[in-house]
N, C-alpha and C positions, 0 to 999 in steps of 0.2 A: 671306393674306399669302404671297406666293410664298417659294420658298427663300432668293432672290438675295435680298428687301430685309428678310431677317431677319439681325440683327445676329449677329458670330463671340461665340461665351462667350468669346473673350481679351478683348473689351472691357466686362465685368463680372468687378465684385471680389466673394466671396463671402467672408464671414464665419463662421468655424466656432466654435462656441461649446460645449464641454461639459469636463467634470472629468476625463473617463475618457479619459486620452492614448492608449490603441491604437484606443478608438472615434476621435478627433481624427485620429491617422494612417491608420483606414481612409477617413475622409469626407473628409480632403484629397486620397487616393489617385483617388478615384471623381472628386472634382471638378475635380482638374488632367486627370485624363485625358480629361474630359469636355472641355477647352481652355478653362478659369475659371482666374482669378486669386483666389487664398484667403489669407488671413490666418486668424488661430486665436487663439482667447481660454480660458483654463482656470477661470474665476470668472466671478460677476455685476458685479463692478465693471471688471475688466479689458474685460467685453466691451463696456462701456454707454463708458469713455476710448475704445478704439478704433473705435466706433461711429461716434462723434462726430467723432473726427482723420479717419477715412477716407471715411466717409457711403457704406460697401457696397451693393452693389444689393441682396443679398438674405442675409440673416442665419441660418444654421441654431443652432437656439439648445435647447438641453436646459432641461427646465424645473428639475430639482434641481440645483442647482450650489451652491460656496458664497460666503458671505459676501452674495448677493443671490440672489434665485428667479428663475427665468425669468419670471414673472407680474412682478414686481417690475421685472427688464429692460423689459419692455414697455410698463409704465406709466409708466418712467423714460425709455426713449425718447420716448414723446408729449409729457411736461413738458418734453423739452431742447428740443424741435421736430425729432426726427427721427423723426419721426412717418409721415414715406415710406418710411421701409425695411422692404421687406417683410420677412416672416418665417414661417420654416417652425418650426415649435415640431416639436421630436421627445423625448420620453419613455418612460421603461420604467416608471415609476410607472402602476400600474391607476386610471384616474380614470372616473371616474361620469359618464354620458350630462351632466348637467347640469353637471357643471365643465368637461368637452372646449368644450362650445355656450359655454362663460363667456371660453376661451380663445379659440375661432375667433370670437365676436362682436366680439372686439378688432378695431380699423381695419386697423390694419399685420400681420395676420396671415393670411397668404394659406393657409398647408397646415397639417396637423397628421398626423404618423407615430408611429404605436407606434414601442418598441426588439424585439426587435433590428431594425436596418436593411438592405433588403435593398436592394445596390448599385444592379440594375436602377432599381428604383421611383426612388431617388434622385436617380438621373442622368436619365430621366423629368420626374419633380417639377421639375429644375434648368432644363433647357429652356422648360417648359412654364411654369413661372412668371415669365422672365426673356426669353421672346418669342424666344429662338437656334434655331438650327439643329443640329442632332445632328450629331455627324460633326466638328464642327471643331476637336476635340482631336489631342493629338499622338501 
């Protein structure tokens, strides 16, 4: 696909979910700088409500959240008919390879990243997952 056929990042909505406000701020800065539209949630129940209401193109989801963990959010989205919302899982928790494979095996999980997040890797993954062209940001 050539660059002309790729959608602009501004056509895509990314829902950022983390209970660490400073990390949410960092992710939002990176995502907006790349030209994407954003919304954010600080816990599992809020993430579910926003995902169902907004139907984002991608959710960047922390695994350890208050109210409802990331894995529960993934499963609830599937049960609620939002299983097509692509998810990039981010976690600071050390997970064994079996646990990582279990999360990666969920149909809507497209990417798995360990914290601390590196902005360049986050930006590249967003464009790859959403099929957008880099450089579309402000």
